[in-house]
C-alpha positions, 0 to 999 in steps of 0.5 A: 597736173604734172608735166610729162617727163623725159628720161632723167638727164635727157631734155629731149622728151619724145613730144619735143622730138616729134614736133621738131621732126614734123613741126606744126604751123611751119609755113608763111601766111599769105598776108600778115599783120605783124612779123619779127625775126628772132636770133640766138647767136649762141646756138645759131637759131634763126626764126621768123614768126608771122601773125594776124591779129583781129580785135587785139587777139591772134587769129593766125600764127606761122613760123619758119626756122633754121634752128635746133630741136628745142626752138623748132619744137617750142615754136610748133607747140606755141602755135597750138596755144596762141590762137585767140590770145591777147597780149596780156594772155601771151605774157601770162603764158610766157611767164608760166613757161619761164616758171616751168624752165625754172623748175617749178613744173608742179606749181599751179603757175604752170597750168595751161601750158598744154604740150609746152609742159614737155619742156619740164626736163629742160629745167636742169639744162639752163644753157638751153633755156634761150633756145626754148624761149626764142619763139616767145621772145620773137612772138612778143617782138612781133606784137610790139612792132619790133622787127627783131628779137634775141635771147642774148640778154634773157 
């Protein structure tokens, strides 16, 4: 399945803009088992992700962000993909997303991304990859028990 495309040269697919304007899962959990804060200093993005984990699988996900369109959209879409996933499945999802950003949207490696496939056009804008990856890095930090995540080394 090929990824939805934005206009040539425009990384802001309509689906990304829709999620940025009205993000899903943007709230706080009443109680959470794990949480982390993420920061992308280059863009000024700040995100806080909260999770509940039951039997090693994510049962609830929420985020709050003061961030660019790409970070908010990725966090919103990620929330729709992670429920029921364990750490191994999350790492596989993150690897598929990285393949998409590397320009391999047509490969089977990108199957199963769902709405996250709308980031395919971002492959042509490497300086923005850190924005899209920040929610993944923050989610994985929360699962590993780290309080903070950054994409500065990514």
